N, CA and C atoms as an extended XYZ file, in Angstrom:
309
Properties=species:S:1:pos:R:3:atomname:S:1:resname:S:1:resid:I:1 pbc="F F F"
N       -15.277       18.991       27.981 N   MET     1
C       -14.824       17.809       27.679 CA  MET     1
C       -13.555       17.747       28.532 C   MET     1
N       -13.499       16.693       29.182 N   THR     2
C       -12.769       16.554       30.258 CA  THR     2
C       -10.985       16.074       29.335 C   THR     2
N        -9.546       16.090       30.101 N   ALA     3
C        -8.878       15.941       29.498 CA  ALA     3
C        -8.226       14.727       29.212 C   ALA     3
N        -9.120       13.634       29.877 N   PRO     4
C        -9.074       12.046       29.310 CA  PRO     4
C        -9.686       11.727       27.980 C   PRO     4
N       -10.435       12.629       27.958 N   LEU     5
C       -11.316       12.604       26.971 CA  LEU     5
C       -10.593       12.848       25.644 C   LEU     5
N       -10.287       14.134       25.682 N   LYS     6
C        -9.412       14.668       24.962 CA  LYS     6
C        -8.329       13.988       24.334 C   LYS     6
N        -7.519       13.162       24.998 N   LEU     7
C        -6.461       12.720       25.305 CA  LEU     7
C        -6.850       11.195       24.141 C   LEU     7
N        -7.980       10.566       24.501 N   LEU     8
C        -8.560        9.604       23.797 CA  LEU     8
C        -8.882       10.062       22.370 C   LEU     8
N        -9.528       11.177       22.273 N   ILE     9
C       -10.044       11.748       20.993 CA  ILE     9
C        -8.607       11.630       19.980 C   ILE     9
N        -7.721       12.475       20.855 N   GLY    10
C        -6.220       12.619       20.017 CA  GLY    10
C        -5.679       11.293       19.432 C   GLY    10
N        -5.884       10.393       20.287 N   LEU    11
C        -5.281        9.156       20.205 CA  LEU    11
C        -5.716        8.311       19.036 C   LEU    11
N        -7.447        7.837       18.809 N   LEU    12
C        -7.888        7.620       18.274 CA  LEU    12
C        -7.661        8.384       16.591 C   LEU    12
N        -7.606        9.565       16.790 N   VAL    13
C        -7.552       10.307       15.586 CA  VAL    13
C        -6.144       10.041       14.432 C   VAL    13
N        -5.279       10.026       15.291 N   ALA    14
C        -3.530        9.752       15.429 CA  ALA    14
C        -3.723        8.412       14.869 C   ALA    14
N        -3.895        7.441       15.286 N   LEU    15
C        -4.169        5.781       15.169 CA  LEU    15
C        -5.054        6.219       13.890 C   LEU    15
N        -5.978        6.339       13.606 N   GLY    16
C        -6.691        6.180       12.288 CA  GLY    16
C        -6.213        6.987       10.758 C   GLY    16
N        -5.170        8.097       10.943 N   ALA    17
C        -4.468        8.636       10.232 CA  ALA    17
C        -3.364        7.887       10.069 C   ALA    17
N        -2.500        7.097       10.837 N   GLY    18
C        -1.601        6.359       10.515 CA  GLY    18
C        -1.883        4.962        9.819 C   GLY    18
N        -3.302        4.374       10.033 N   TRP    19
C        -3.545        3.098        9.420 CA  TRP    19
C        -4.120        3.631        7.893 C   TRP    19
N        -4.464        4.815        7.850 N   LEU    20
C        -4.960        5.225        6.333 CA  LEU    20
C        -3.965        5.430        5.725 C   LEU    20
N        -3.050        6.169        6.033 N   SER    21
C        -1.659        6.662        5.279 CA  SER    21
C        -0.899        5.262        5.051 C   SER    21
N        -0.750        4.195        5.894 N   HIS    22
C        -0.049        2.648        5.416 CA  HIS    22
C        -0.730        1.741        4.857 C   HIS    22
N        -2.086        1.702        5.440 N   GLY    23
C        -3.028        1.010        4.713 CA  GLY    23
C        -3.402        1.257        3.056 C   GLY    23
N        -4.619        1.396        3.213 N   PRO    24
C        -5.886        1.826        2.340 CA  PRO    24
C        -4.699        2.755        1.148 C   PRO    24
N        -4.297        4.015        1.660 N   LEU    25
C        -3.640        4.853        0.799 CA  LEU    25
C        -2.158        4.254       -0.083 C   LEU    25
N        -1.452        3.177        0.754 N   GLY    26
C        -0.439        2.544        0.078 CA  GLY    26
C         0.853        3.082        0.390 C   GLY    26
N         1.123        4.037        1.261 N   GLN    27
C         2.020        4.467        1.589 CA  GLN    27
C         3.162        3.470        2.093 C   GLN    27
N         3.029        2.790        3.115 N   GLY    28
C         3.433        1.462        3.727 CA  GLY    28
C         4.108        0.628        2.470 C   GLY    28
N         3.263        0.286        1.504 N   GLN    29
C         3.729       -0.600        0.319 CA  GLN    29
C         4.605        0.076       -0.432 C   GLN    29
N         4.536        1.438       -0.841 N   ALA    30
C         5.433        2.139       -1.640 CA  ALA    30
C         7.189        2.496       -0.440 C   ALA    30
N         6.861        2.565        0.868 N   PHE    31
C         8.186        2.757        1.523 CA  PHE    31
C         8.549        1.562        1.589 C   PHE    31
N         8.147        0.179        1.610 N   ILE    32
C         8.840       -1.320        1.470 CA  ILE    32
C         9.437       -1.386        0.207 C   ILE    32
N         8.775       -0.720       -1.133 N   ASP    33
C         9.688       -0.605       -2.544 CA  ASP    33
C        10.316       -0.312       -2.476 C   ASP    33
N        10.551        0.970       -1.681 N   THR    34
C        11.719        1.764       -2.090 CA  THR    34
C        12.972        1.140       -0.927 C   THR    34
N        12.660        0.555        0.067 N   LEU    35
C        13.740       -0.204        0.873 CA  LEU    35
C        14.140       -1.463        0.079 C   LEU    35
N        13.127       -1.801       -0.702 N   GLU    36
C        13.892       -3.599       -1.181 CA  GLU    36
C        14.622       -3.164       -2.279 C   GLU    36
N        14.187       -1.712       -3.148 N   GLY    37
C        15.020       -1.429       -4.429 CA  GLY    37
C        16.406       -1.154       -4.091 C   GLY    37
N        16.638       -0.243       -2.843 N   ARG    38
C        17.708       -0.074       -2.620 CA  ARG    38
C        18.686       -1.380       -2.069 C   ARG    38
N        17.956       -2.122       -1.225 N   ALA    39
C        18.841       -3.364       -0.791 CA  ALA    39
C        19.072       -4.262       -2.173 C   ALA    39
N        18.058       -4.307       -3.131 N   LYS    40
C        18.585       -5.036       -4.439 CA  LYS    40
C        19.726       -4.120       -5.154 C   LYS    40
N        19.649       -3.313       -5.069 N   GLY    41
C        20.685       -2.617       -5.610 CA  GLY    41
C        22.260       -2.837       -5.074 C   GLY    41
N        21.724       -3.027       -3.514 N   MET    42
C        22.916       -2.872       -2.515 CA  MET    42
C        23.606       -4.868       -2.697 C   MET    42
N        22.745       -5.316       -3.318 N   VAL    43
C        23.230       -6.711       -3.512 CA  VAL    43
C        23.894       -7.442       -5.019 C   VAL    43
N        23.666       -5.931       -5.750 N   GLU    44
C        23.844       -6.156       -7.676 CA  GLU    44
C        25.406       -5.670       -7.243 C   GLU    44
N        25.602       -4.531       -6.560 N   LEU    45
C        27.027       -4.234       -6.148 CA  LEU    45
C        27.834       -5.436       -5.725 C   LEU    45
N        27.330       -6.098       -4.632 N   ALA    46
C        27.871       -7.277       -4.330 CA  ALA    46
C        28.339       -8.509       -4.852 C   ALA    46
N        27.694       -8.195       -6.230 N   ALA    47
C        28.085       -9.245       -7.248 CA  ALA    47
C        28.057      -10.468       -6.485 C   ALA    47
N        27.127      -11.120       -5.912 N   LEU    48
C        26.937      -12.224       -5.201 CA  LEU    48
C        25.877      -13.038       -6.284 C   LEU    48
N        26.734      -13.534       -6.818 N   PRO    49
C        25.078      -14.553       -8.080 CA  PRO    49
C        24.528      -15.250       -7.508 C   PRO    49
N        23.159      -15.273       -7.289 N   GLY    50
C        22.170      -16.433       -6.691 CA  GLY    50
C        21.558      -15.674       -5.043 C   GLY    50
N        22.468      -14.437       -5.235 N   VAL    51
C        21.727      -14.184       -3.882 CA  VAL    51
C        20.824      -13.044       -3.716 C   VAL    51
N        19.524      -12.883       -3.348 N   ASP    52
C        18.528      -12.225       -3.767 CA  ASP    52
C        18.127      -11.519       -2.344 C   ASP    52
N        17.374      -10.372       -2.345 N   VAL    53
C        16.842      -10.314       -0.979 CA  VAL    53
C        15.280       -9.303       -1.521 C   VAL    53
N        14.583       -9.821       -0.112 N   ASN    54
C        13.181       -9.587       -0.257 CA  ASN    54
C        12.742       -9.005        1.291 C   ASN    54
N        11.496       -8.344        0.950 N   PHE    55
C        10.947       -7.552        2.390 CA  PHE    55
C         9.617       -8.369        2.604 C   PHE    55
N         9.270       -8.269        3.789 N   GLY    56
C         7.963       -9.495        4.151 CA  GLY    56
C         7.073       -8.304        3.494 C   GLY    56
N         5.805       -9.032        3.058 N   ARG    57
C         4.607       -8.115        2.635 CA  ARG    57
C         3.330       -8.440        2.955 C   ARG    57
N         3.263       -9.295        3.562 N   ASP    58
C         1.880       -9.824        4.527 CA  ASP    58
C         2.403      -10.272        5.536 C   ASP    58
N         2.379       -9.322        6.612 N   PRO    59
C         2.206       -8.326        6.852 CA  PRO    59
C         3.633       -7.434        6.138 C   PRO    59
N         3.801       -6.032        6.098 N   LEU    60
C         4.697       -5.212        5.900 CA  LEU    60
C         5.770       -5.297        6.646 C   LEU    60
N         6.867       -5.785        6.733 N   THR    61
C         8.351       -5.553        7.587 CA  THR    61
C         9.396       -4.824        7.140 C   THR    61
N        10.030       -4.299        7.622 N   ARG    62
C        11.259       -3.337        7.173 CA  ARG    62
C        12.478       -4.645        7.357 C   ARG    62
N        12.435       -5.822        7.439 N   GLU    63
C        13.469       -6.559        7.668 CA  GLU    63
C        13.884       -6.985        6.469 C   GLU    63
N        15.136       -7.405        6.231 N   ALA    64
C        15.295       -7.825        4.878 CA  ALA    64
C        15.812       -9.577        5.496 C   ALA    64
N        15.179      -10.081        4.260 N   ILE    65
C        15.320      -11.686        4.341 CA  ILE    65
C        15.753      -11.946        2.611 C   ILE    65
N        17.120      -12.507        3.010 N   PHE    66
C        18.223      -12.825        1.929 CA  PHE    66
C        17.903      -14.415        1.633 C   PHE    66
N        17.823      -15.004        0.610 N   THR    67
C        17.908      -16.243       -0.053 CA  THR    67
C        19.168      -16.086       -0.910 C   THR    67
N        19.563      -17.497       -1.138 N   GLY    68
C        20.791      -18.051       -1.797 CA  GLY    68
C        21.884      -18.159       -0.748 C   GLY    68
N        23.154      -18.564       -1.530 N   HIS    69
C        24.090      -18.966       -0.729 CA  HIS    69
C        25.208      -17.839       -0.430 C   HIS    69
N        25.927      -17.655        0.600 N   ALA    70
C        26.733      -16.236        0.657 CA  ALA    70
C        28.091      -17.123        2.087 C   ALA    70
N        29.176      -17.216        1.870 N   ASN    71
C        29.908      -17.273        3.167 CA  ASN    71
C        29.923      -16.055        3.927 C   ASN    71
N        30.306      -16.945        5.669 N   ASP    72
C        30.242      -15.915        6.312 CA  ASP    72
C        30.968      -14.799        6.300 C   ASP    72
N        31.852      -14.588        5.232 N   PHE    73
C        32.837      -13.234        5.095 CA  PHE    73
C        31.754      -12.549        4.320 C   PHE    73
N        31.318      -13.283        3.243 N   GLN    74
C        30.080      -12.333        2.393 CA  GLN    74
C        28.954      -11.904        3.458 C   GLN    74
N        28.557      -12.703        4.086 N   ARG    75
C        27.573      -12.076        4.909 CA  ARG    75
C        28.121      -10.893        5.994 C   ARG    75
N        28.948      -11.453        6.730 N   ASN    76
C        29.352      -10.657        7.954 CA  ASN    76
C        30.498       -9.395        7.978 C   ASN    76
N        31.671       -9.850        6.675 N   GLY    77
C        32.692       -8.821        6.376 CA  GLY    77
C        33.590       -9.343        7.839 C   GLY    77
N        34.812       -8.507        7.447 N   GLN    78
C        35.390       -8.561        8.426 CA  GLN    78
C        36.542       -7.533        8.643 C   GLN    78
N        36.437       -6.908        9.988 N   GLY    79
C        37.084       -5.680       10.241 CA  GLY    79
C        36.748       -4.509        9.510 C   GLY    79
N        37.540       -3.662        8.677 N   GLU    80
C        36.983       -2.734        7.940 CA  GLU    80
C        35.537       -3.259        6.586 C   GLU    80
N        36.150       -4.395        6.126 N   PHE    81
C        35.521       -4.855        5.285 CA  PHE    81
C        34.032       -5.099        5.820 C   PHE    81
N        33.029       -4.360        5.148 N   LEU    82
C        31.519       -4.749        5.468 CA  LEU    82
C        31.228       -5.527        4.715 C   LEU    82
N        30.299       -6.715        5.485 N   GLY    83
C        29.651       -7.685        4.889 CA  GLY    83
C        28.338       -7.055        4.291 C   GLY    83
N        27.366       -8.118        3.642 N   LEU    84
C        26.252       -7.870        2.796 CA  LEU    84
C        25.355       -7.332        3.960 C   LEU    84
N        25.331       -7.944        5.233 N   ASN    85
C        24.638       -7.754        6.240 CA  ASN    85
C        24.627       -6.570        6.694 C   ASN    85
N        25.936       -5.750        7.180 N   GLU    86
C        26.256       -4.267        7.462 CA  GLU    86
C        25.725       -3.445        6.811 C   GLU    86
N        26.207       -3.604        5.528 N   ARG    87
C        25.551       -2.636        4.310 CA  ARG    87
C        24.085       -2.479        3.845 C   ARG    87
N        23.335       -3.672        4.131 N   ILE    88
C        22.254       -3.503        3.961 CA  ILE    88
C        21.482       -2.868        5.402 C   ILE    88
N        22.276       -3.104        6.692 N   MET    89
C        21.565       -2.204        7.861 CA  MET    89
C        21.943       -0.386        7.774 C   MET    89
N        22.693        0.068        6.758 N   LEU    90
C        23.301        1.065        6.324 CA  LEU    90
C        21.852        1.761        5.637 C   LEU    90
N        20.942        1.004        5.110 N   ILE    91
C        20.111        1.718        4.560 CA  ILE    91
C        19.304        2.016        5.379 C   ILE    91
N        18.479        3.611        5.769 N   PRO    92
C        17.800        3.970        6.446 CA  PRO    92
C        16.212        3.131        6.592 C   PRO    92
N        16.027        3.238        7.454 N   GLY    93
C        14.826        2.424        7.548 CA  GLY    93
C        14.757        0.772        7.558 C   GLY    93
N        15.624       -0.163        7.069 N   VAL    94
C        15.774       -0.994        7.676 CA  VAL    94
C        16.139       -1.297        9.037 C   VAL    94
N        15.001       -2.219        9.572 N   SER    95
C        15.213       -2.706       10.747 CA  SER    95
C        15.723       -4.056       11.256 C   SER    95
N        16.414       -4.934       10.471 N   GLY    96
C        16.785       -5.908       10.677 CA  GLY    96
C        17.184       -6.917        9.394 C   GLY    96
N        17.993       -7.769        9.350 N   VAL    97
C        18.395       -8.806        8.438 CA  VAL    97
C        18.556      -10.275        8.675 C   VAL    97
N        18.018      -11.211        8.008 N   ARG    98
C        17.876      -12.379        8.223 CA  ARG    98
C        18.303      -13.359        7.170 C   ARG    98
N        18.567      -14.509        7.088 N   TRP    99
C        18.700      -15.251        5.757 CA  TRP    99
C        17.789      -16.681        5.723 C   TRP    99
N        17.081      -16.538        5.012 N   ALA   100
C        16.255      -17.934        4.713 CA  ALA   100
C        16.308      -18.961        5.084 C   ALA   100
N        17.673      -19.429        4.797 N   GLU   101
C        18.416      -20.869        4.870 CA  GLU   101
C        18.630      -20.788        6.136 C   GLU   101
N        18.759      -20.007        7.273 N   ASP   102
C        19.049      -20.231        8.554 CA  ASP   102
C        18.113      -20.603        9.348 C   ASP   102
N        16.746      -20.126        9.261 N   GLU   103
C        15.529      -20.762        9.617 CA  GLU   103
C        15.471      -22.228        9.933 C   GLU   103
């Protein structure tokens, strides 16, 4: 068996294992559920009524999507005071944040 063929077989096996783990076996959904739970806890600690956070489900994304109203200071903070965007970005696994009303 040639080296390129071995590499191709290894690549296909790795891609298949990843697809099984994150797709039919539900590990991707469980990971997003964990991120969303931590993010919702962070929003609750910030005590911003009417602000909610969710993550994309179809397709699964690690980007936090906020809904509701928050002013610039509440969103971005200032100096040593972290805003909600920065607090959420501190959660390991979150890739980004955006506000739905900004679209």
